[in-house]
C-alpha angles and dihedrals in degrees: 000000000000129000119204125189123195119189130210095274090059092058100035096123143000095278090052091054089051089049096055092046088055090049090053092050091050095046095045127258104226123098091010135131114199117201114197132190129213113289121271111311094344094118087060089048091053090050087057088052090051091050092049092047098043094044092042096234124164091242096081097098091047093050092049089050092056090057095046093047092049094054095040092050091049091049091050088062093051108034143044115254093252096051114131091233090081091062092046091053091047089053091052092048088048090054089052091050090048091054093048090051098044105034116112100173119116094194105117098203091051092048090046093056095046091055104033093058092072090074092066094040092054095046095048093047090054096046092046092049092049092050089052091049093055092046102262107135112221143160119232114202137176107246090207088074090057111034111059125191144168120267099267094129115215092012106041123178116229120242093222098186095052093040092051091050094050096045093046094049104036110033119090098216095186091076137066103265123198119198145150130272127215098025134091138150139245129226092278091054093249114143118256130182129221101227129231115016087002096161092055087049091052089056089050092051093053091045091053095046093045098039088235124201090232146328122238121199110196116212140169091249128073091254134287110347128201091238142013107272089211089065105027125053095211123046135169130212114241106219095194137014133176121239088246094053092047090051091049091051092047091049090058091049107269114150090231109117125318114253092236088061092049097047099072090043092049091049090061097028093241111164119236118214123198109199139168120254086197092059103019093170090070118092097227120188129331120207113195145135124308100343124143120247106266116233096020099222136133114286117209126210124182129194113186132196094034128155121231112208127185115193127190137165117269091236093045091244121152119291098235134175095279092055094046093046090052092049093049090051089055092047088054093046091053094044093240110158114219114218100171135020129193128164138182131183095282106018140050120202129194134177107213141185113230094201094148095041093240098127097101091054090048090050093049090048094055104033095086092057103034141035106244128193116192134193114181131200098028126152123236115208119192121189121192116201091009126189133186093272092051092050091049092049091056096043090054090061096072151310113324115229100175135004131192129180135186131166098286105012138061122191124190128180112210133188106254116251 
C-alpha cells in the first residue's frame, strides 16, 4: 500500500495535471491512495471569497468568478466540451452557492471550513476525471466520509478509533484511490479542516490506518534541503533524515514536514519520502527511524519578522518562577508563538512570532507590571549541527542581538537588514 500526496503547485495548470498522471502511471496505480490539495493558489482565492462573504463586501461575485474561470479554463485544456466533468464541477459550484445563500452562522471558523473545502473537492474531481479520460481506472471518494474529527473548526482533532474503523471497512485498497487533503468532517457531517500542513497530515492518517509501505510527498524541490534556497545561495539535498531530526527541524521553523504528520508515521515506522514532481526519477529524501543525517552538514532555518522582547521586574528583583509562569500564560492567551527563550537573574527574553497581530495588546497588558524592551522586525537564524564556518556565515549577515547555543543547535537573533 502506497500513499501519495500532491500539493497545489503540482496541479497548478493543465500541464501539471498531465505530469502527475504520468507519474502515477510510472509508479504504478494499484494499491495506492492519492491525496491532492487545491490547485495552485486556489486556497488563497477561496480565502478572499470567505473575506468578501463574511465581511459582506460587494466583491463576492467577482471573487467567485475568479475561481470558476480558473477551473473552467484549466478543464478546457484537458477535456472535450461535452465531457461529464463540466456538469460535476457545476454541481459543486452550485453547492457552494447554496451554502453562501442559506448559511446563517456568524462563526468565522465554521464558515471558513464550509467554504475552503471546495478547493480540494474541485481539484480531485478534475484529476480523477482526467485519469479516467486517458484510461487509468480510479476511484474518487469524499474524504469527509472517512476521516472523522471533533468540531474544532480550522484545527480539528482526529477521532482515530472511528477513522481507523471506517477506512479499514470501507476503502477498497486494491484500486487507485483519489481523495482530498486537509478536509474532514465531524459527527454532524459538517466539514472541518486539519490545520497547518493538513494535506500532508491526511496522507499520514491514511498511511497509519492502512499500514502503508510508505508515504511520498511530491514537491517542486529535489527533496528536503539543508537551507531555504530563497534565502541561501548554496543548498544541499539531504538524502536521509530521522523522524527525530525532522521533528527538531520543524520545531525550529523549517518547512520540512509538520510534526503532526510525522507522529502517526513514526508510531508505525512508516518511511516518508519527499520527491520532486519536476524530476520524478530522482530518489529525493527519505525520513525514517534511527538513521543518521546524510550528509551530516549544518542545516539552516530562518524565521523573519520576529519580535525580540526583554522583560524585567520594575524593581529589578529576580525573575523567578511566578513571574515567568505569569508571562507564559499571557503569551498563550495572546497566541504569541515563542521561538527562543533566554533568562538571567533579572530579565527574561523571548523571540516571538506575532502571527495573529496580538503583540500590542500583550505589551499593554504587561507594561504596568514589568519593564519591557522591544525590538521589532528581527530575524531568527537557527543552525542545526553547526560548525565554525556556519556560525561565521550567519554572523556576517548583520548585528547580533542575542545568541544561544546548546550541543546540536545554535540560535542567533539579528537586526533585520
